[in-house]
Backbone as CSV, one residue per row, in Angstrom:
resi,resn,N_x,N_y,N_z,CA_x,CA_y,CA_z,C_x,C_y,C_z
1,MET,0.855,-1.194,0.000,0.000,0.000,0.000,0.886,1.237,0.000
2,THR,0.678,2.123,-1.004,1.472,3.349,-1.096,1.059,4.303,0.010
3,ARG,1.917,5.352,0.222,1.606,6.346,1.249,0.299,7.077,0.937
4,LEU,0.064,7.372,-0.383,-1.149,8.069,-0.790,-2.382,7.218,-0.527
5,THR,-2.265,5.922,-0.880,-3.391,5.007,-0.659,-3.698,4.871,0.821
6,PHE,-2.621,4.781,1.626,-2.798,4.648,3.070,-3.460,5.890,3.667
7,ALA,-3.037,7.064,3.181,-3.603,8.326,3.676,-5.088,8.422,3.336
8,LEU,-5.444,8.018,2.089,-6.852,8.028,1.691,-7.674,7.056,2.526
9,PHE,-7.052,5.901,2.839,-7.738,4.907,3.665,-8.034,5.462,5.056
10,ILE,-7.037,6.102,5.648,-7.210,6.684,6.991,-8.249,7.784,6.959
11,LEU,-8.240,8.640,5.936,-9.196,9.732,5.807,-10.617,9.194,5.657
12,THR,-10.763,8.135,4.866,-12.083,7.528,4.659,-12.615,6.948,5.961
13,ARG,-11.742,6.239,6.702,-12.153,5.648,7.975,-12.564,6.731,8.972
14,PHE,-11.770,7.835,8.991,-12.055,8.926,9.932,-13.384,9.597,9.589
15,THR,-13.608,9.816,8.263,-14.850,10.463,7.825,-16.050,9.598,8.166
16,PHE,-15.951,8.292,7.925,-17.056,7.379,8.233,-17.335,7.346,9.739
17,SER,-16.229,7.303,10.535,-16.389,7.260,11.994,-17.041,8.533,12.498
18,ALA,-16.629,9.695,11.952,-17.203,10.969,12.385,-18.684,11.040,12.043
19,ASN,-19.030,10.587,10.825,-20.431,10.614,10.416,-21.282,9.682,11.272
20,ALA,-20.704,8.537,11.653,-21.447,7.563,12.430,-21.775,8.095,13.824
21,GLN,-20.980,9.084,14.325,-21.178,9.604,15.658,-22.043,10.853,15.691
22,VAL,-22.496,11.327,14.547,-23.334,12.519,14.507,-24.710,12.196,15.065
23,ARG,-25.179,13.034,15.976,-26.516,12.846,16.560,-27.390,14.005,16.128
24,MET,-28.322,13.724,15.261,-29.221,14.762,14.765,-30.364,14.998,15.746
25,PRO,-30.833,16.255,15.881,-31.985,16.532,16.753,-33.229,15.811,16.249
26,GLN,-34.047,15.335,17.185,-35.288,14.670,16.814,-36.301,15.690,16.307
27,PRO,-37.031,15.373,15.238,-38.052,16.304,14.735,-39.124,16.619,15.783
28,SER,-39.455,15.615,16.593,-40.428,15.812,17.670,-39.746,15.443,18.983
29,THR,-39.332,16.468,19.717,-38.564,16.228,20.928,-39.451,15.682,22.050
30,THR,-38.818,14.941,22.959,-39.531,14.344,24.085,-39.409,15.237,25.319
31,GLN,-40.507,15.354,26.050,-40.510,16.114,27.293,-41.128,15.268,28.395
32,THR,-40.516,15.314,29.578,-41.060,14.660,30.764,-41.280,15.715,31.839
33,ILE,-42.487,15.752,32.404,-42.836,16.692,33.454,-43.277,15.894,34.677
34,LYS,-42.711,16.228,35.834,-43.110,15.574,37.082,-43.720,16.624,37.988
35,GLN,-44.991,16.445,38.332,-45.734,17.426,39.110,-46.177,16.824,40.436
36,GLU,-45.784,17.466,41.541,-46.313,17.054,42.838,-47.793,17.422,42.890
37,PHE,-48.595,16.480,43.387,-50.034,16.715,43.449,-50.646,15.886,44.558
38,GLY,-51.432,16.533,45.422,-52.039,15.818,46.533,-50.970,15.212,47.421
39,MET,-51.050,13.910,47.622,-50.052,13.201,48.417,-49.104,12.385,47.540
40,GLY,-49.112,12.653,46.255,-48.246,11.910,45.347,-47.711,12.797,44.240
41,THR,-47.380,12.183,43.116,-46.879,12.916,41.949,-47.563,12.393,40.683
42,ILE,-47.565,13.236,39.664,-48.010,12.839,38.325,-46.839,13.072,37.385
43,GLU,-46.487,12.067,36.619,-45.384,12.196,35.664,-45.922,12.021,34.247
44,LEU,-45.674,13.010,33.424,-46.133,13.020,32.029,-44.940,12.928,31.096
45,THR,-44.995,12.007,30.135,-43.952,11.892,29.110,-44.620,11.884,27.739
46,TYR,-44.199,12.801,26.874,-44.813,12.904,25.549,-43.836,13.537,24.560
47,SER,-44.131,13.409,23.281,-43.307,14.004,22.229,-44.010,15.216,21.641
48,ARG,-43.207,16.213,21.167,-43.738,17.522,20.808,-43.491,17.859,19.327
49,PRO,-44.421,17.507,18.456,-44.287,17.905,17.055,-44.516,19.404,16.881
50,ASN,-44.005,19.964,15.800,-44.230,21.365,15.450,-45.190,21.465,14.269
51,ALA,-45.889,22.569,14.193,-46.886,22.759,13.127,-46.235,22.911,11.762
52,LYS,-45.160,23.708,11.680,-44.423,23.914,10.424,-45.327,24.362,9.279
53,GLY,-46.269,25.244,9.589,-47.130,25.796,8.549,-48.271,24.899,8.118
54,ARG,-48.387,23.742,8.719,-49.428,22.789,8.321,-50.741,23.078,9.048
55,LYS,-51.845,22.696,8.419,-53.124,22.732,9.099,-53.163,21.549,10.057
56,ILE,-53.491,21.814,11.316,-53.394,20.759,12.331,-54.671,19.931,12.414
57,TYR,-55.686,20.467,13.064,-56.892,19.683,13.323,-57.807,19.634,12.104
58,GLY,-58.239,18.444,11.805,-59.025,18.228,10.593,-58.162,17.892,9.398
59,ASP,-56.840,17.869,9.586,-55.925,17.547,8.490,-54.790,16.667,9.012
60,LEU,-53.728,17.300,9.552,-52.626,16.518,10.117,-53.133,15.609,11.228
61,VAL,-53.994,16.145,12.065,-54.677,15.363,13.103,-56.147,15.277,12.713
62,PRO,-56.586,14.174,12.127,-57.979,14.073,11.662,-58.970,14.123,12.818
63,TYR,-60.131,14.656,12.528,-61.206,14.632,13.507,-61.799,13.222,13.594
64,ASN,-62.271,12.891,14.774,-63.015,11.654,15.031,-62.204,10.389,14.779
65,LYS,-60.862,10.512,14.902,-59.997,9.341,14.794,-59.037,9.313,15.977
66,LEU,-58.659,8.102,16.375,-57.755,7.932,17.506,-56.418,8.603,17.229
67,TRP,-55.936,9.367,18.198,-54.662,10.100,18.051,-53.754,9.761,19.227
68,ARG,-52.480,9.642,18.949,-51.509,9.330,20.000,-51.303,10.488,20.973
69,THR,-51.848,11.663,20.621,-51.734,12.870,21.440,-50.274,13.283,21.565
70,GLY,-49.708,13.588,20.417,-48.309,13.975,20.336,-47.673,13.298,19.143
71,ALA,-46.498,12.754,19.334,-45.789,12.056,18.257,-45.034,10.867,18.849
72,ASN,-44.494,10.048,17.952,-43.650,8.918,18.337,-44.404,7.909,19.211
73,SER,-43.770,7.442,20.298,-44.391,6.410,21.125,-45.560,6.983,21.916
74,ALA,-46.282,6.123,22.591,-47.485,6.552,23.294,-47.156,7.566,24.387
75,THR,-47.997,8.586,24.488,-47.909,9.531,25.595,-48.334,8.803,26.864
76,THR,-47.578,8.989,27.960,-47.891,8.253,29.185,-48.089,9.187,30.374
77,LEU,-48.948,8.760,31.287,-49.183,9.432,32.563,-48.960,8.421,33.680
78,LYS,-48.132,8.800,34.659,-47.858,7.926,35.799,-48.365,8.594,37.067
79,PHE,-49.214,7.897,37.817,-49.775,8.406,39.068,-49.228,7.579,40.231
80,THR,-48.691,8.258,41.246,-48.207,7.539,42.426,-49.245,7.530,43.541
81,ASP,-50.363,8.201,43.331,-51.458,8.198,44.289,-52.765,8.176,43.502
82,ALA,-53.808,7.662,44.110,-55.098,7.571,43.429,-55.646,8.966,43.129
83,VAL,-56.226,9.137,41.934,-56.806,10.414,41.514,-58.129,10.132,40.808
84,GLU,-58.778,11.218,40.416,-59.953,11.114,39.550,-59.750,12.025,38.353
85,LEU,-60.068,11.531,37.169,-60.062,12.320,35.945,-61.498,12.516,35.518
86,ALA,-61.928,13.786,35.526,-63.323,14.096,35.193,-64.288,13.245,36.014
87,GLY,-63.941,13.006,37.276,-64.817,12.226,38.159,-64.649,10.718,38.053
88,LYS,-63.751,10.250,37.157,-63.526,8.817,36.985,-62.319,8.392,37.825
89,LYS,-62.494,7.399,38.687,-61.431,6.975,39.580,-60.304,6.261,38.827
90,ILE,-59.067,6.669,39.137,-57.885,6.086,38.508,-56.946,5.604,39.599
91,ASP,-56.568,4.325,39.563,-55.628,3.776,40.536,-54.204,4.213,40.205
92,THR,-53.320,4.007,41.164,-51.913,4.278,40.908,-51.418,3.395,39.763
93,GLY,-50.426,3.910,39.027,-49.895,3.163,37.899,-49.585,4.076,36.731
94,THR,-49.147,3.474,35.623,-48.790,4.206,34.410,-49.764,3.836,33.298
95,TYR,-50.216,4.841,32.569,-51.229,4.644,31.530,-50.836,5.404,30.262
96,ALA,-51.257,4.876,29.120,-51.115,5.586,27.849,-52.294,6.540,27.699
97,LEU,-51.995,7.739,27.219,-53.039,8.743,27.012,-53.333,8.876,25.522
98,TYR,-54.557,8.542,25.131,-55.018,8.726,23.757,-56.170,9.718,23.743
99,THR,-56.385,10.327,22.600,-57.529,11.229,22.444,-58.176,11.008,21.079
100,ILE,-59.434,11.390,20.995,-60.146,11.430,19.715,-60.648,12.866,19.551
101,PRO,-59.906,13.702,18.841,-60.309,15.100,18.700,-61.569,15.245,17.858
102,GLY,-62.395,16.197,18.252,-63.593,16.525,17.489,-63.777,18.032,17.462
103,VAL,-64.652,18.501,16.609,-64.892,19.938,16.504,-65.512,20.470,17.790
104,ASP,-66.501,19.770,18.309,-67.243,20.244,19.481,-66.839,19.568,20.780
105,SER,-66.191,18.407,20.719,-65.758,17.725,21.937,-64.584,16.803,21.618
106,TRP,-63.802,16.518,22.644,-62.703,15.567,22.531,-62.986,14.396,23.470
107,GLU,-62.662,13.187,23.001,-62.755,12.034,23.876,-61.370,11.734,24.435
108,ILE,-61.287,11.643,25.757,-60.030,11.359,26.439,-60.032,9.893,26.841
109,ILE,-58.911,9.205,26.587,-58.824,7.770,26.844,-57.550,7.462,27.622
110,LEU,-57.680,6.748,28.722,-56.523,6.157,29.390,-56.528,4.677,29.081
111,ASN,-55.355,4.172,28.676,-55.251,2.811,28.159,-54.036,2.122,28.780
112,LYS,-54.059,0.806,28.849,-52.951,0.058,29.448,-51.750,-0.102,28.508
113,GLY,-51.900,0.280,27.241,-50.847,0.023,26.255,-49.697,1.004,26.312
114,ILE,-48.962,1.017,27.406,-47.896,2.009,27.589,-46.681,1.743,26.704
115,ASN,-46.572,0.550,26.140,-45.431,0.241,25.271,-45.775,0.359,23.792
116,ASN,-46.976,0.853,23.497,-47.380,1.001,22.094,-46.564,2.086,21.408
117,TRP,-46.356,1.922,20.104,-45.746,2.978,19.304,-46.891,3.792,18.699
118,GLY,-47.197,4.901,19.351,-48.344,5.677,18.896,-49.621,4.868,19.041
119,VAL,-50.403,4.814,17.959,-51.660,4.045,17.989,-51.441,2.590,17.584
120,ASP,-50.236,2.264,17.112,-49.948,0.876,16.750,-49.978,0.016,18.015
121,GLY,-50.769,-1.012,17.985,-50.887,-1.892,19.138,-52.032,-1.508,20.064
122,TYR,-52.703,-0.392,19.741,-53.827,0.015,20.588,-54.941,-1.028,20.525
123,ASN,-55.495,-1.338,21.701,-56.608,-2.274,21.796,-57.650,-1.672,22.731
124,GLU,-58.855,-1.525,22.232,-59.917,-0.887,23.016,-60.212,-1.651,24.302
125,THR,-59.957,-2.950,24.319,-60.217,-3.732,25.527,-59.255,-3.358,26.658
126,ASP,-58.178,-2.667,26.315,-57.219,-2.217,27.329,-57.573,-0.839,27.889
127,ASP,-58.673,-0.253,27.422,-59.081,1.055,27.942,-59.412,0.957,29.427
128,VAL,-58.945,1.935,30.171,-59.239,2.025,31.596,-60.406,2.975,31.831
129,VAL,-60.438,4.044,31.058,-61.508,5.021,31.212,-61.624,5.842,29.928
130,ARG,-62.832,6.305,29.661,-63.112,7.213,28.544,-64.073,8.292,29.035
131,PHE,-63.830,9.524,28.616,-64.762,10.608,28.924,-64.530,11.742,27.924
132,LYS,-65.468,12.674,27.874,-65.390,13.766,26.910,-65.173,15.104,27.601
133,VAL,-64.427,15.979,26.925,-64.214,17.349,27.387,-64.454,18.296,26.213
134,ILE,-64.684,19.556,26.532,-64.981,20.563,25.506,-63.721,21.358,25.168
135,PRO,-63.331,21.424,23.892,-62.160,22.224,23.514,-62.476,23.718,23.537
136,LEU,-61.447,24.518,23.796,-61.582,25.975,23.796,-60.670,26.586,22.740
137,LYS,-61.031,27.780,22.306,-60.246,28.496,21.313,-59.223,29.375,22.020
138,ALA,-57.961,29.269,21.634,-56.899,30.081,22.227,-56.731,31.389,21.461
139,LYS,-56.266,32.424,22.149,-56.027,33.712,21.501,-54.804,33.649,20.596
140,ASN,-53.754,32.981,21.102,-52.505,32.896,20.358,-52.272,31.485,19.836
141,ARG,-51.569,31.395,18.741,-51.309,30.117,18.101,-50.038,29.492,18.694
142,ALA,-50.124,28.227,19.077,-48.970,27.499,19.606,-48.320,26.704,18.484
143,GLU,-47.082,26.999,18.160,-46.351,26.302,17.109,-46.020,24.874,17.536
144,SER,-45.538,24.709,18.767,-45.148,23.391,19.272,-46.282,22.769,20.084
145,PHE,-46.537,21.510,19.858,-47.515,20.786,20.663,-47.068,20.815,22.115
146,THR,-47.963,21.230,23.000,-47.591,21.457,24.395,-48.606,20.832,25.338
147,MET,-48.096,20.204,26.392,-48.942,19.725,27.481,-48.361,20.268,28.778
148,GLN,-49.238,20.710,29.686,-48.756,21.284,30.928,-49.810,21.190,32.033
149,PHE,-49.333,21.183,33.282,-50.220,21.180,34.433,-50.501,22.624,34.841
150,THR,-51.769,22.937,35.081,-52.147,24.305,35.403,-53.116,24.344,36.581
151,ASP,-53.272,25.554,37.131,-54.239,25.797,38.201,-54.102,24.742,39.302
152,ILE,-52.877,24.565,39.789,-52.580,23.485,40.725,-52.972,23.892,42.145
153,LYS,-53.881,23.145,42.727,-54.342,23.367,44.096,-54.146,22.083,44.890
154,ASN,-54.523,22.122,46.185,-54.291,20.953,47.036,-54.972,19.691,46.522
155,GLU,-56.190,19.844,45.987,-56.945,18.668,45.584,-57.441,18.737,44.139
156,SER,-56.924,19.642,43.354,-57.347,19.729,41.948,-56.271,20.392,41.104
157,CYS,-56.243,20.022,39.849,-55.372,20.668,38.862,-55.914,20.340,37.480
158,GLY,-55.345,20.944,36.476,-55.740,20.653,35.106,-54.538,20.226,34.283
159,LEU,-54.748,19.298,33.358,-53.719,18.942,32.388,-54.147,19.521,31.047
160,GLU,-53.424,20.531,30.577,-53.787,21.209,29.339,-53.083,20.596,28.132
161,ILE,-53.841,20.449,27.056,-53.313,20.031,25.751,-53.453,21.247,24.835
162,ILE,-52.329,21.751,24.343,-52.331,23.004,23.574,-51.590,22.801,22.252
163,TRP,-52.265,23.151,21.180,-51.603,23.158,19.867,-52.442,23.991,18.916
164,ASP,-51.744,24.683,18.020,-52.405,25.592,17.094,-53.221,26.598,17.918
165,LYS,-54.506,26.701,17.717,-55.332,27.609,18.513,-56.386,26.859,19.315
166,THR,-56.047,25.628,19.701,-56.975,24.801,20.469,-56.387,24.456,21.827
167,ILE,-57.207,24.570,22.868,-56.818,24.184,24.222,-57.853,23.199,24.766
168,VAL,-57.367,22.084,25.259,-58.229,21.095,25.904,-57.694,20.872,27.310
169,THR,-58.575,20.918,28.302,-58.151,20.726,29.690,-58.776,19.464,30.276
170,ILE,-57.920,18.602,30.800,-58.370,17.388,31.484,-58.393,17.682,32.983
171,PRO,-59.566,17.661,33.631,-59.628,17.951,35.069,-59.170,16.762,35.912
172,ILE,-58.259,17.032,36.851,-57.723,15.996,37.731,-58.000,16.406,39.179
173,THR,-58.552,15.496,39.957,-58.826,15.778,41.361,-58.345,14.628,42.230
174,THR,-58.217,14.906,43.526,-57.868,13.878,44.492,-58.488,14.247,45.830
175,ASN,-58.703,13.265,46.676,-59.276,13.511,47.996,-58.227,13.193,49.042
176,ILE,-57.604,14.234,49.585,-56.594,14.011,50.619,-57.063,14.517,51.981
177,LYS,-58.160,15.266,52.015,-58.603,15.880,53.269,-58.896,14.837,54.346
178,ASP,-59.629,13.780,53.990,-59.975,12.759,54.978,-58.723,12.066,55.514
179,ARG,-57.774,11.788,54.615,-56.543,11.122,55.050,-55.698,12.054,55.920
180,LEU,-55.646,13.335,55.551,-54.900,14.299,56.353,-55.491,14.434,57.758
181,ARG,-56.817,14.513,57.815,-57.483,14.640,59.114,-57.131,13.457,60.014
182,LYS,-57.187,12.255,59.453,-56.880,11.054,60.233,-55.436,11.080,60.718
183,GLN,-54.507,11.484,59.842,-53.092,11.542,60.217,-52.860,12.557,61.328
184,ILE,-53.488,13.726,61.189,-53.293,14.785,62.178,-53.912,14.406,63.517
185,GLU,-55.123,13.874,63.494,-55.784,13.477,64.744,-54.987,12.395,65.470
186,THR,-54.402,11.466,64.700,-53.582,10.415,65.306,-52.302,11.009,65.890
187,ALA,-51.655,11.893,65.117,-50.394,12.495,65.566,-50.584,13.378,66.794
188,LEU,-51.745,14.013,66.914,-52.014,14.879,68.067,-52.133,14.080,69.364
189,GLN,-52.314,12.771,69.237,-52.376,11.913,70.419,-50.981,11.489,70.875
190,GLY,-49.976,11.740,70.050,-48.614,11.320,70.378,-47.874,12.338,71.222
191,ASP,-46.585,12.054,71.457,-45.751,12.931,72.282,-45.376,14.217,71.553
192,LYS,-45.000,14.106,70.275,-44.621,15.280,69.484,-45.823,15.695,68.653
193,LYS,-46.497,16.708,69.115,-47.769,17.089,68.498,-47.547,18.081,67.349
194,PRO,-48.153,17.826,66.184,-47.961,18.678,64.995,-48.901,19.896,65.002
195,TYR,-48.693,20.796,65.967,-49.592,21.940,66.096,-49.594,22.822,64.840
196,TRP,-48.421,23.047,64.259,-48.299,23.905,63.068,-49.067,23.305,61.892
197,GLN,-48.886,22.007,61.649,-49.608,21.347,60.561,-51.109,21.304,60.836
198,ALA,-51.473,21.114,62.107,-52.894,21.083,62.468,-53.542,22.438,62.208
199,ALA,-52.824,23.517,62.517,-53.360,24.859,62.276,-53.616,25.083,60.787
200,GLN,-52.673,24.646,59.953,-52.845,24.797,58.503,-54.014,23.962,58.000
201,PHE,-54.125,22.737,58.511,-55.197,21.856,58.051,-56.568,22.433,58.381
202,TYR,-56.775,22.821,59.624,-58.099,23.302,60.025,-58.436,24.652,59.399
203,ASN,-57.423,25.414,59.051,-57.677,26.699,58.402,-57.951,26.531,56.910
204,GLU,-57.141,25.729,56.233,-57.186,25.667,54.774,-58.100,24.574,54.226
205,TYR,-58.289,23.505,54.990,-59.112,22.403,54.503,-60.492,22.379,55.157
206,GLU,-60.543,22.700,56.439,-61.808,22.617,57.163,-62.491,23.977,57.312
207,ASN,-61.760,25.040,57.021,-62.298,26.396,57.187,-62.795,26.616,58.615
208,ASN,-62.058,26.061,59.555,-62.392,26.158,60.981,-61.339,27.049,61.638
209,GLN,-61.593,28.366,61.628,-60.609,29.311,62.145,-60.410,29.186,63.659
210,ASN,-61.453,28.779,64.389,-61.316,28.639,65.841,-60.274,27.576,66.201
211,LYS,-60.390,26.413,65.558,-59.409,25.358,65.823,-58.033,25.749,65.298
212,ALA,-58.022,26.398,64.128,-56.748,26.823,63.552,-56.034,27.791,64.490
213,LEU,-56.780,28.733,65.079,-56.198,29.698,66.014,-55.684,28.984,67.266
214,GLU,-56.435,28.004,67.739,-56.011,27.238,68.915,-54.668,26.561,68.680
215,TYR,-54.523,25.938,67.503,-53.303,25.182,67.240,-52.130,26.078,66.861
216,ILE,-52.372,27.182,66.186,-51.256,28.072,65.856,-50.726,28.735,67.130
217,THR,-51.617,28.994,68.074,-51.187,29.556,69.353,-50.315,28.560,70.110
218,LYS,-50.698,27.284,70.106,-49.900,26.252,70.760,-48.556,26.070,70.046
219,ALA,-48.564,26.175,68.716,-47.312,26.044,67.965,-46.346,27.167,68.328
220,LEU,-46.870,28.379,68.520,-46.030,29.526,68.865,-45.541,29.465,70.312
221,GLN,-46.250,28.778,71.153,-45.772,28.577,72.519,-44.520,27.708,72.526
222,GLU,-44.395,26.846,71.535,-43.213,25.992,71.414,-42.082,26.685,70.655
223,ASN,-42.435,27.639,69.783,-41.421,28.350,68.984,-41.893,29.780,68.732
224,ASP,-41.637,30.654,69.693,-42.155,32.029,69.578,-41.300,32.918,68.687
225,GLN,-40.243,32.355,68.079,-39.407,33.111,67.143,-39.782,32.840,65.678
226,ALA,-40.791,32.026,65.484,-41.195,31.630,64.117,-42.020,32.744,63.482
227,PHE,-41.352,33.653,62.799,-42.041,34.819,62.221,-43.105,34.405,61.207
228,TRP,-42.890,33.287,60.494,-43.873,32.828,59.509,-45.169,32.381,60.196
229,MET,-45.044,31.804,61.390,-46.236,31.387,62.116,-46.970,32.577,62.736
230,TRP,-46.235,33.606,63.152,-46.883,34.823,63.660,-47.719,35.481,62.566
231,LEU,-47.178,35.507,61.353,-47.941,36.085,60.236,-49.171,35.239,59.935
232,TYR,-49.017,33.916,59.985,-50.151,33.017,59.751,-51.241,33.260,60.788
233,LYS,-50.829,33.439,62.051,-51.799,33.722,63.107,-52.505,35.046,62.845
234,ALA,-51.743,36.042,62.393,-52.334,37.357,62.109,-53.405,37.265,61.028
235,LYS,-53.151,36.434,60.008,-54.125,36.288,58.923,-55.390,35.570,59.403
236,ILE,-55.218,34.587,60.301,-56.391,33.900,60.860,-57.216,34.883,61.685
237,GLN,-56.525,35.674,62.498,-57.217,36.662,63.328,-57.937,37.698,62.465
238,GLN,-57.310,38.071,61.358,-57.954,39.018,60.440,-59.236,38.426,59.880
239,GLU,-59.173,37.148,59.462,-60.361,36.483,58.920,-61.475,36.375,59.955
240,MET,-61.102,36.274,61.219,-62.083,36.153,62.297,-62.626,37.515,62.746
241,GLY,-62.094,38.586,62.162,-62.559,39.924,62.509,-61.852,40.544,63.695
242,ASP,-60.799,39.902,64.179,-60.037,40.417,65.319,-58.870,41.253,64.801
243,LYS,-59.143,42.497,64.426,-58.112,43.363,63.861,-57.049,43.751,64.886
244,VAL,-57.467,43.923,66.130,-56.507,44.281,67.180,-55.501,43.143,67.380
245,GLY,-56.013,41.929,67.529,-55.133,40.777,67.701,-54.260,40.547,66.477
246,ALA,-54.842,40.735,65.290,-54.080,40.558,64.054,-52.932,41.553,63.972
247,LYS,-53.168,42.771,64.422,-52.120,43.798,64.378,-50.982,43.449,65.322
248,VAL,-51.326,42.959,66.516,-50.294,42.561,67.476,-49.432,41.441,66.892
249,SER,-50.076,40.440,66.294,-49.340,39.302,65.720,-48.501,39.732,64.523
250,ALA,-49.050,40.605,63.682,-48.316,41.068,62.504,-47.098,41.901,62.901
251,LEU,-47.229,42.726,63.926,-46.093,43.530,64.399,-44.999,42.638,64.978
252,LYS,-45.421,41.593,65.695,-44.452,40.630,66.227,-43.722,39.937,65.079
253,SER,-44.467,39.531,64.065,-43.866,38.879,62.901,-42.926,39.828,62.166
254,LEU,-43.320,41.085,62.064,-42.494,42.086,61.379,-41.163,42.267,62.089
255,ASP,-41.190,42.383,63.422,-39.945,42.559,64.183,-39.020,41.359,64.009
256,LEU,-39.596,40.156,64.094,-38.791,38.944,63.947,-38.260,38.794,62.520
257,SER,-39.056,39.217,61.543,-38.631,39.149,60.140,-37.446,40.073,59.883
258,LYS,-37.477,41.237,60.526,-36.364,42.182,60.382,-35.098,41.612,61.017
259,GLU,-35.246,40.962,62.180,-34.097,40.343,62.829,-33.507,39.244,61.956
260,ALA,-34.384,38.530,61.233,-33.939,37.434,60.366,-33.528,37.911,58.972
261,ASN,-33.686,39.212,58.707,-33.375,39.792,57.386,-34.148,39.101,56.262
262,ASN,-35.415,38.776,56.560,-36.258,38.117,55.560,-37.152,39.171,54.907
263,ASN,-36.710,39.657,53.751,-37.412,40.755,53.083,-38.813,40.370,52.618
264,ASP,-39.001,39.104,52.253,-40.319,38.671,51.792,-41.360,38.817,52.907
265,TYR,-40.992,38.367,54.107,-41.947,38.454,55.216,-42.082,39.878,55.746
266,ILE,-41.019,40.657,55.638,-41.128,42.081,55.991,-42.187,42.742,55.123
267,LYS,-42.115,42.476,53.824,-43.070,43.068,52.890,-44.484,42.564,53.144
268,MET,-44.648,41.249,53.382,-45.980,40.698,53.602,-46.618,41.262,54.870
269,ASN,-45.819,41.426,55.906,-46.347,41.999,57.146,-46.730,43.465,56.970
270,GLN,-45.903,44.194,56.258,-46.209,45.607,56.018,-47.497,45.759,55.210
271,GLU,-47.677,44.880,54.234,-48.905,44.940,53.424,-50.129,44.578,54.267
272,LEU,-49.996,43.593,55.156,-51.126,43.205,56.016,-51.466,44.326,56.986
273,LEU,-50.463,44.951,57.566,-50.696,46.006,58.526,-51.429,47.199,57.914
274,LYS,-51.216,47.441,56.630,-51.916,48.528,55.946,-53.414,48.269,55.886
275,LYS,-53.804,46.981,55.897,-55.228,46.617,55.779,-55.927,46.584,57.142
276,LEU,-55.152,46.626,58.221,-55.741,46.479,59.556,-56.103,47.836,60.167
């Protein structure tokens, strides 16, 4: 082998090796979102196609036909705690999310086929639940197919499906109040009593300000330097109509917040005091 032939051989091998290692971006990128919700988490994994000037619904995504709700492999939802979708009970586990888009309504489907490639392998007998939701018109056009959790509260949130100028929201709820009450009532019988958590529970879940005030007062007896708890007490007192007591608690919280150099609580206390 001549030197020229050898050099060409090495160059060819290097070029082939370099090309073999090139990783091109996927046309429809994958996104995974993990959202804390209730007493567990929801994990969403899906692929995100782009519109690229195409007509989406009624064309690229036909109406009244099963859709993978994204691109590539099946979109999946994983629940670590029991929830309800549109009032339908869903056990813990991982499910494939399919939809049937329509002009006036969308059918939402949870299915056991989590290893399906899109709709390939879909079997209706594997459906766990089906229900319908109403699509809404968006003001702005979304180029990339997007799914996101919105309006997240203690026992409810929404899973939005957004593409082009269409928004579909899947309502998700959970019941944690009864379980929280049982946990708190049991813990209050023990040696280390969760007064702070009990105050939050009775205020935010039971709307029982009397009990909430009782427990926040006991919590502050154990830790009277907790400026965040003083502010919480002030807000409970304000809701109960005790402006004098609320002012005393807010001033205490303000002084402690200044000592701790916590600007957020300084501002919150100052804003509350203006209302009292």
